[in-house]
C-alpha positions in Angstrom: 136.4 72.7 38.5 136.0 69.3 41.4 137.2 66.0 40.4 136.0 63.0 42.5 138.3 60.5 43.3 138.1 56.8 44.9 138.3 56.4 48.5 136.4 59.8 49.4 138.8 62.1 48.2 137.6 65.3 45.7 140.7 67.7 44.1 138.9 71.1 43.5 140.8 73.9 41.1 139.7 77.5 40.9 140.5 81.0 38.9 140.2 83.9 41.4 139.3 87.4 40.2 140.1 90.2 42.6 139.9 93.9 42.0 143.5 95.6 43.7 143.8 99.0 45.0 144.5 100.6 41.7 140.5 99.3 40.9 142.2 96.9 38.1 140.9 93.3 37.9 143.5 90.4 38.3 144.3 86.6 38.6 144.5 84.2 40.8 143.9 80.5 41.8 143.4 78.3 44.5 144.0 74.2 44.9 142.6 72.3 47.4 142.3 68.7 48.6 139.1 67.3 50.6 138.6 64.3 52.1 136.1 62.1 54.1 138.7 59.5 55.6 136.0 57.7 58.0 132.2 58.2 58.8 131.3 61.7 60.0 135.2 62.5 59.5 135.9 65.5 56.9 139.4 67.6 55.8 140.7 69.8 53.5 144.0 71.4 52.6 144.9 73.6 50.0 146.7 76.7 48.5 145.7 80.3 47.2 148.0 82.6 45.0 146.5 86.0 44.3 146.8 89.3 44.7 146.2 91.7 47.5 143.0 93.6 47.7 142.5 94.9 51.1 143.8 98.8 52.2 146.4 99.3 55.5 147.2 102.3 57.3 150.0 100.1 58.1 151.8 98.9 54.9 151.8 100.7 51.8 149.7 98.5 49.4 150.0 100.9 46.2 152.5 98.3 45.3 150.7 95.5 43.6 151.6 92.8 46.0 150.8 89.1 45.6 149.4 86.5 48.7 149.8 83.3 49.0 148.2 81.3 51.6 147.8 77.4 52.6 145.3 76.4 54.7 143.7 73.4 56.5 140.9 71.9 58.8 139.0 69.0 59.8 135.2 68.5 60.7 133.9 66.1 62.5 129.7 66.0 62.7 128.2 64.7 65.5 124.7 64.2 64.3 123.2 65.4 61.4 122.4 69.1 63.4 125.7 69.4 65.1 129.2 69.5 64.0 132.8 71.2 65.0 135.5 72.4 62.7 139.2 73.5 63.2 141.2 75.3 60.7 144.4 77.2 60.3 145.8 79.6 57.7 149.1 80.8 57.1 149.4 84.0 54.3 152.1 85.8 53.4 152.9 88.5 50.9 156.5 90.2 49.9 157.3 93.1 52.1 154.8 92.5 55.2 154.3 90.4 58.0 153.3 86.8 57.5 149.4 86.0 59.0 148.1 83.2 60.8 145.0 82.4 61.6 142.9 79.8 63.6 139.5 79.3 63.4 137.7 77.2 65.6 133.7 76.8 65.2 130.2 74.4 65.2 127.3 74.0 62.8 123.9 73.7 63.9 121.0 72.6 61.7 117.4 73.1 62.3 
């Protein structure tokens, strides 16, 4: 569900369904804010909480674990055909090391 507000901001809430390592469906959720502070600029920030769904050879994931994440990013559109984005994510789950991701990318349309 997305609710658009004034000042070019949107609030999004999503229910997530993940099949865990015991092959059972489990629930989770995600909340996100998105905005366009000026022409050509976009940003987003959010939080997610769901079960771990990836198998690991280092950590015992046979025990059900919840993974939580905070994320944010910016996007600049140079033209209708080209834009750059930069995103950061921090994830954590009890009994495992935290995971961090940094992503830089570009979009081309033709």
